[in-house]
C-alpha positions as CSV (number, residue, x, y, z in Angstrom):
1,X,-16.7,20.4,-30.1
2,X,-18.8,22.3,-27.6
3,X,-18.3,22.5,-23.8
4,X,-22.0,21.6,-23.4
5,X,-21.3,18.1,-24.6
6,X,-18.2,17.7,-22.4
7,X,-14.7,17.5,-23.9
8,X,-13.8,14.1,-25.3
9,X,-10.3,14.3,-26.8
10,X,-8.6,11.2,-28.2
11,X,-6.8,9.0,-25.7
12,X,-3.5,9.0,-27.7
13,X,-1.5,12.2,-28.5
14,X,-1.3,13.6,-32.0
15,X,0.4,16.6,-33.4
16,X,-2.8,18.3,-34.5
17,X,-5.1,17.8,-31.5
18,X,-4.2,17.8,-27.9
19,X,-5.5,15.0,-25.7
20,X,-5.3,15.4,-21.9
21,X,-2.6,18.0,-21.1
22,X,-0.3,16.0,-18.9
23,X,1.9,18.9,-18.1
24,X,-1.0,20.9,-16.7
25,X,-2.1,17.8,-14.8
26,X,1.3,17.3,-13.2
27,X,1.9,20.9,-12.4
28,X,-1.7,21.5,-11.2
29,X,-1.6,18.6,-8.8
30,X,1.7,19.6,-7.3
31,X,0.6,23.2,-6.9
32,X,-2.6,22.1,-5.0
33,X,-0.6,19.8,-2.7
34,X,1.9,22.7,-1.9
35,X,-1.0,25.1,-1.2
36,X,-2.7,22.7,1.2
37,X,0.4,21.4,3.0
38,X,2.5,24.6,3.2
39,X,0.3,27.7,2.7
40,X,-2.8,26.5,4.6
41,X,-1.4,24.0,7.2
42,X,2.1,25.5,7.5
43,X,4.0,22.2,7.5
44,X,7.7,22.2,6.9
45,X,7.8,19.1,4.8
46,X,5.6,16.2,3.7
47,X,6.7,12.5,3.8
48,X,4.5,10.0,1.9
49,X,4.4,6.3,2.0
50,X,0.9,6.2,0.3
51,X,1.2,5.2,-3.3
52,X,-1.5,7.5,-4.6
53,X,-0.3,10.6,-2.8
54,X,3.2,9.9,-4.2
55,X,1.6,9.6,-7.6
56,X,-0.3,12.8,-7.1
57,X,2.8,14.9,-6.2
58,X,5.5,13.2,-8.3
59,X,3.4,11.9,-11.3
60,X,5.5,8.7,-11.2
61,X,4.1,5.2,-11.4
62,X,5.4,1.7,-10.6
63,X,3.7,-1.7,-10.4
64,X,0.5,-2.2,-8.4
65,X,2.3,-4.1,-5.6
66,X,3.5,-0.8,-4.3
67,X,-0.1,0.3,-3.8
68,X,-1.2,1.3,-0.4
69,X,1.4,2.0,2.3
70,X,3.8,-0.7,1.1
71,X,7.0,1.1,2.1
72,X,8.6,-0.2,-1.1
73,X,8.8,3.3,-2.4
74,X,7.9,6.8,-1.0
75,X,8.3,10.5,-1.7
76,X,8.9,13.8,0.0
77,X,7.9,17.3,-0.6
78,X,9.8,20.1,1.2
79,X,8.6,23.6,1.6
80,X,10.4,26.0,-0.7
81,X,11.5,23.2,-3.1
82,X,10.3,23.4,-6.7
83,X,10.3,19.6,-7.1
84,X,9.4,16.6,-5.0
85,X,11.9,13.7,-4.3
86,X,10.8,10.2,-5.1
87,X,12.6,7.3,-3.4
88,X,12.0,4.3,-5.8
89,X,12.1,0.6,-5.1
90,X,15.4,-0.9,-6.2
91,X,16.4,-0.7,-9.8
92,X,13.0,0.6,-10.9
93,X,14.6,3.9,-10.2
94,X,16.6,3.4,-13.3
95,X,13.5,3.5,-15.4
96,X,11.7,6.2,-13.3
97,X,14.6,8.5,-13.8
98,X,14.5,8.1,-17.6
99,X,10.7,8.2,-17.8
100,X,10.2,11.4,-15.7
101,X,11.9,14.3,-17.3
102,X,9.8,16.7,-15.2
103,X,11.9,15.6,-12.2
104,X,15.6,16.5,-11.8
105,X,17.6,13.2,-12.2
106,X,19.0,13.8,-8.7
107,X,15.4,13.8,-7.3
108,X,14.9,10.1,-8.2
109,X,16.6,8.0,-5.6
110,X,16.5,4.5,-4.1
111,X,14.2,3.7,-1.2
112,X,15.3,2.2,2.1
113,X,13.1,-1.0,2.2
114,X,11.5,-1.6,5.5
115,X,8.7,1.0,6.0
116,X,5.0,0.5,5.6
117,X,3.5,-3.0,5.5
118,X,6.7,-4.6,4.1
119,X,8.1,-4.1,7.7
120,X,5.8,-6.9,8.9
121,X,7.5,-9.3,6.6
122,X,11.1,-8.6,7.6
123,X,11.0,-9.0,11.3
124,X,11.3,-6.5,14.2
125,X,15.1,-6.3,14.2
126,X,15.4,-5.7,10.5
127,X,12.6,-3.1,10.6
128,X,14.3,-1.2,13.5
129,X,17.6,-1.1,11.5
130,X,15.8,0.1,8.4
131,X,14.0,2.8,10.3
132,X,17.3,4.2,11.4
133,X,18.6,4.3,7.8
134,X,15.4,5.8,6.6
135,X,15.5,8.7,9.1
136,X,19.2,9.3,8.3
137,X,18.2,9.5,4.6
138,X,15.5,12.1,5.2
139,X,17.2,14.3,7.8
140,X,19.7,16.0,5.4
141,X,16.9,17.2,3.2
142,X,15.1,18.8,6.2
143,X,18.4,20.4,7.3
144,X,19.2,21.7,3.7
145,X,15.8,23.4,3.5
146,X,16.0,24.9,6.9
147,X,12.8,23.1,8.2
148,X,14.3,20.9,10.9
149,X,12.3,22.9,13.5
150,X,9.1,22.8,11.5
151,X,6.5,20.0,11.5
152,X,7.0,17.0,9.3
153,X,3.7,15.8,8.0
154,X,3.2,12.2,7.2
155,X,0.4,10.2,5.5
156,X,1.0,7.1,7.6
157,X,1.3,6.0,11.2
158,X,4.3,4.1,12.5
159,X,5.3,4.7,16.1
160,X,8.8,3.5,15.4
161,X,9.4,6.1,12.6
162,X,7.8,8.9,14.6
163,X,9.9,8.1,17.7
164,X,13.1,8.0,15.6
165,X,12.4,11.4,14.1
166,X,11.4,12.9,17.4
167,X,14.6,11.5,19.0
168,X,16.4,13.8,16.5
169,X,14.2,16.8,17.4
170,X,11.8,16.6,14.5
171,X,8.1,17.2,15.3
172,X,5.8,14.8,13.4
173,X,2.2,15.0,12.5
174,X,-0.1,12.3,11.1
175,X,-2.3,15.0,9.4
176,X,-0.5,14.6,6.1
177,X,-3.1,12.1,4.9
178,X,-6.0,14.4,5.8
179,X,-4.2,17.3,4.1
180,X,-3.8,15.4,0.9
181,X,-7.5,14.3,0.9
182,X,-8.3,18.0,1.1
183,X,-5.9,18.8,-1.8
184,X,-7.3,16.1,-4.0
185,X,-11.1,16.5,-3.3
186,X,-11.7,19.1,-6.0
187,X,-10.5,18.0,-9.4
188,X,-8.5,19.8,-12.0
189,X,-10.1,19.9,-15.5
190,X,-7.4,17.5,-16.7
191,X,-8.4,15.1,-13.9
192,X,-12.0,15.2,-15.0
193,X,-10.8,14.3,-18.5
194,X,-9.0,11.2,-17.1
195,X,-12.2,10.2,-15.3
196,X,-14.2,10.7,-18.4
197,X,-11.9,8.4,-20.3
198,X,-12.1,5.8,-17.5
199,X,-15.9,5.8,-17.8
200,X,-15.6,5.3,-21.6
201,X,-13.5,2.2,-20.9
202,X,-16.3,1.1,-18.5
203,X,-18.7,1.4,-21.3
204,X,-16.6,-0.9,-23.4
205,X,-16.7,-3.4,-20.5
206,X,-20.5,-3.2,-20.3
207,X,-20.6,-3.8,-24.1
208,X,-18.5,-6.9,-23.7
209,X,-21.0,-8.1,-21.0
210,X,-23.9,-7.7,-23.4
211,X,-22.1,-9.6,-26.1
212,X,-21.1,-12.5,-23.8
213,X,-23.9,-13.0,-21.3
214,X,-26.2,-15.9,-22.3
215,X,-27.9,-18.8,-20.6
216,X,-25.2,-21.3,-19.7
217,X,-22.3,-18.8,-19.8
218,X,-20.5,-18.3,-16.5
219,X,-19.9,-15.1,-14.7
220,X,-16.2,-15.8,-15.0
221,X,-16.5,-15.9,-18.8
222,X,-18.3,-12.5,-18.8
223,X,-15.5,-11.1,-16.5
224,X,-12.8,-12.4,-18.8
225,X,-14.3,-10.5,-21.8
226,X,-14.8,-7.4,-19.7
227,X,-11.1,-7.5,-18.6
228,X,-10.1,-8.0,-22.2
229,X,-12.1,-4.9,-23.2
230,X,-10.5,-2.9,-20.5
231,X,-6.9,-3.7,-21.4
232,X,-7.6,-3.5,-25.1
233,X,-8.7,0.1,-24.6
234,X,-5.7,1.1,-22.6
235,X,-7.2,0.7,-19.1
236,X,-6.1,-1.2,-16.0
237,X,-7.9,-3.0,-13.2
238,X,-6.6,-2.5,-9.6
239,X,-8.1,-5.4,-7.7
240,X,-11.6,-4.7,-8.9
241,X,-14.6,-5.5,-11.1
242,X,-17.2,-8.1,-10.5
243,X,-20.3,-9.6,-12.0
244,X,-23.0,-11.0,-9.8
245,X,-26.2,-12.6,-10.8
246,X,-29.5,-14.4,-9.9
247,X,-29.8,-15.1,-6.2
248,X,-26.5,-13.3,-5.4
249,X,-27.9,-10.0,-6.7
250,X,-30.0,-9.5,-3.6
251,X,-28.6,-8.6,-1.3
252,X,-25.6,-7.5,-3.2
253,X,-22.8,-10.1,-2.8
254,X,-20.2,-7.6,-4.3
255,X,-18.3,-10.5,-5.7
256,X,-18.5,-13.1,-8.5
257,X,-19.2,-16.7,-7.8
258,X,-18.6,-18.2,-11.3
259,X,-22.2,-19.5,-11.4
260,X,-23.7,-20.0,-14.9
261,X,-26.4,-17.7,-16.1
262,X,-30.0,-18.7,-16.6
263,X,-32.9,-17.2,-18.5
264,X,-34.6,-14.3,-16.6
265,X,-31.5,-13.9,-14.4
266,X,-30.8,-10.3,-13.3
267,X,-27.1,-9.5,-13.3
268,X,-25.1,-6.4,-12.7
269,X,-21.4,-5.5,-13.1
270,X,-19.5,-2.9,-11.2
271,X,-16.4,-1.8,-13.0
272,X,-14.9,-0.4,-9.8
273,X,-11.2,0.2,-9.7
274,X,-10.9,0.2,-13.4
275,X,-8.6,3.0,-14.3
276,X,-7.1,5.1,-17.1
277,X,-3.9,7.0,-16.3
278,X,-4.4,6.0,-12.6
279,X,-7.9,7.6,-12.3
280,X,-10.5,5.1,-11.0
281,X,-14.2,4.6,-11.8
282,X,-16.9,3.0,-9.8
283,X,-19.8,2.4,-12.1
284,X,-22.7,-0.1,-12.0
285,X,-25.3,-1.1,-14.5
286,X,-28.0,-3.8,-14.3
287,X,-28.8,-6.3,-17.1
288,X,-31.3,-9.0,-17.6
289,X,-30.9,-12.3,-19.5
290,X,-34.2,-12.0,-21.4
291,X,-37.1,-9.8,-20.4
292,X,-37.2,-9.0,-16.6
293,X,-40.3,-9.6,-14.5
294,X,-42.7,-6.8,-13.6
295,X,-41.4,-6.9,-10.0
296,X,-37.8,-6.5,-11.2
297,X,-38.8,-3.6,-13.4
298,X,-40.6,-2.0,-10.5
299,X,-37.6,-2.4,-8.2
300,X,-35.4,-0.8,-10.9
301,X,-37.8,2.2,-11.1
302,X,-37.5,2.7,-7.4
303,X,-33.7,2.5,-7.5
304,X,-33.7,4.9,-10.5
305,X,-35.9,7.4,-8.7
306,X,-33.8,7.3,-5.5
307,X,-30.7,7.9,-7.6
308,X,-32.0,10.8,-9.7
309,X,-33.9,12.4,-6.9
310,X,-30.6,12.7,-5.1
311,X,-28.6,13.7,-8.2
312,X,-31.1,16.5,-9.0
313,X,-30.4,18.3,-5.8
314,X,-26.6,18.4,-6.1
315,X,-25.0,21.7,-6.6
316,X,-22.3,23.7,-4.8
317,X,-23.2,24.8,-1.3
318,X,-25.7,22.0,-0.4
319,X,-24.6,19.4,2.1
320,X,-24.3,15.7,2.0
321,X,-27.3,15.5,4.3
322,X,-29.4,17.1,1.5
323,X,-28.4,14.2,-0.7
324,X,-28.9,11.5,1.8
325,X,-32.4,12.7,2.8
326,X,-33.5,11.7,-0.7
327,X,-32.9,8.0,0.2
328,X,-35.3,6.0,2.4
329,X,-34.1,4.8,5.8
330,X,-32.7,1.3,5.4
331,X,-34.9,-0.4,8.0
332,X,-38.0,1.0,6.3
333,X,-37.4,-0.7,2.9
334,X,-35.0,-3.6,3.4
335,X,-36.7,-5.6,6.2
336,X,-36.7,-8.6,3.8
337,X,-32.9,-9.0,4.3
338,X,-33.0,-8.3,8.0
339,X,-32.0,-4.6,8.0
340,X,-32.8,-3.0,11.4
341,X,-30.0,-0.5,11.6
342,X,-28.4,1.9,9.1
343,X,-25.0,0.3,9.7
344,X,-26.3,-2.7,7.8
345,X,-26.8,-0.5,4.7
346,X,-23.1,0.6,4.3
347,X,-22.4,0.7,0.6
348,X,-26.0,0.4,-0.5
349,X,-27.5,3.9,-1.2
350,X,-24.5,6.1,-1.0
351,X,-21.9,8.2,-2.8
352,X,-18.2,8.5,-2.5
353,X,-15.6,10.8,-4.0
354,X,-13.5,9.3,-6.7
355,X,-10.1,10.1,-8.4
356,X,-6.8,8.4,-8.1
357,X,-8.3,6.3,-5.4
358,X,-11.7,4.6,-5.2
359,X,-12.7,6.6,-2.1
360,X,-12.1,10.3,-1.6
361,X,-14.2,13.0,0.0
362,X,-17.1,13.3,0.1
363,X,-18.8,10.2,1.6
364,X,-22.6,10.5,1.5
365,X,-24.7,7.9,3.4
366,X,-27.6,8.2,5.9
367,X,-25.4,6.5,8.5
368,X,-23.1,9.5,8.8
369,X,-24.4,12.4,6.6
370,X,-27.6,13.1,8.5
371,X,-25.7,13.9,11.7
372,X,-22.3,15.0,10.3
373,X,-22.9,16.6,6.9
374,X,-20.1,17.7,4.5
375,X,-20.4,20.7,2.2
376,X,-20.6,19.9,-1.5
377,X,-18.2,22.0,-3.6
378,X,-17.7,22.8,-7.2
379,X,-15.1,20.5,-8.8
380,X,-15.8,17.5,-6.6
381,X,-16.3,14.2,-8.5
382,X,-18.0,11.3,-7.0
383,X,-19.8,8.0,-7.7
384,X,-23.4,7.9,-6.5
385,X,-25.3,4.6,-6.3
386,X,-28.6,2.9,-5.3
387,X,-29.9,-0.6,-5.1
388,X,-33.2,-2.4,-4.5
389,X,-34.7,-5.9,-4.2
390,X,-37.6,-7.1,-6.3
391,X,-39.2,-9.3,-3.7
392,X,-38.6,-12.3,-5.9
393,X,-35.1,-13.1,-4.8
394,X,-33.2,-10.8,-7.1
395,X,-32.1,-7.2,-7.0
396,X,-30.9,-4.3,-9.1
397,X,-28.0,-1.8,-8.7
398,X,-27.1,1.3,-10.6
399,X,-24.5,4.0,-10.3
400,X,-23.5,7.3,-12.0
401,X,-20.1,9.1,-11.9
402,X,-20.6,12.9,-11.7
403,X,-18.8,16.1,-11.6
404,X,-20.1,19.0,-9.5
405,X,-20.4,22.1,-11.7
406,X,-21.2,25.8,-10.9
407,X,-25.0,25.1,-11.2
408,X,-25.4,21.3,-10.8
409,X,-23.7,18.2,-12.2
410,X,-22.2,16.8,-15.3
411,X,-22.8,13.1,-15.6
412,X,-19.6,11.4,-16.8
413,X,-21.0,7.9,-17.1
414,X,-22.8,7.4,-20.4
415,X,-24.2,3.8,-20.5
416,X,-28.0,4.0,-20.8
417,X,-29.6,3.9,-17.4
418,X,-33.3,4.8,-17.7
419,X,-34.2,1.1,-18.0
420,X,-32.6,-2.3,-17.4
421,X,-30.4,-3.3,-20.4
422,X,-32.1,-6.4,-21.7
423,X,-30.0,-9.1,-23.3
424,X,-32.1,-10.8,-26.0
425,X,-31.3,-14.4,-26.3
């Protein structure tokens, strides 16, 4: 196995060959979070209601309903402490404690339900009471660590929680979310392996599409087989994945309708929010039921050229502007769908960082990158995508997942892209 090909260890552990080193993954993520929060930004502690920041620092995982700022579980990292504390939802803590030997048993505790969006479901009076108990739960940890007079960083905004802490003399900052984005933007080697595995699962889903899509078959039937391929190969889908076809392929509906496929239909699937070990992918490929028209092939070539013209300039030290300049202005090419302003092109030709969440730094798009460029750094991973209409009522969409290396990029997505994948039927 050579580094030139890119490591591709087995998904499952064996005694004679090591897969992704999860110990390095856990320790590396925690170290990066501490460096950003405490060494660089000088916070005294970090309080997280954001599921994927909690996952990043604690390496614990509970059902998807805790995703986002649910308030059903949360975590805290205190300067000077070796380990984070995770406050788990109800009796899930029983399992988390036994499943997470890298955390001291005493660092897995129960959450005070009533923070985050769950507060909107319980009423103002119950939320106010829960906030008081929540603050009382956190205060002893700040006192123990001697950081009561330091800034408490948070990755959420709740004026009631902030006011309750400040009433006890604790200074709060909402910059915790930005700090964690900075910590997470450059990926560890083990994180790249996770992303590579997710792309492999995406390939299995595309293969399922090719085997299923036929005239008369519905988009939903194709999706069902794609989901089966995902879970069969050890993946998960977090509110994602769609197939769109025919008249809904231009402009991109970004959703499935359940319509039945017809001969000469263009269809594409985005396996977005498919994950392996929590790491997401966002990965499009375009297919044709039978041979596509000359106009569709020409549109695909334009989208391909835009994509690879931009990929070929990527290396550390350039800016997001350098990438976005490789794409045409939206009003110049998409007048057929009424585009007169770049805001109408959000999500079309662009790129976004990807990791534990679907969107991480950097974001590349003419609508922001021309005036407010971001530096591209080694170790960033992002999905980069383009689309184009064929002038006949259909469109194409393609996307690659890349890692920025010392000299350029490694492409993690492997499904053939040079031409439209034709489904012979």
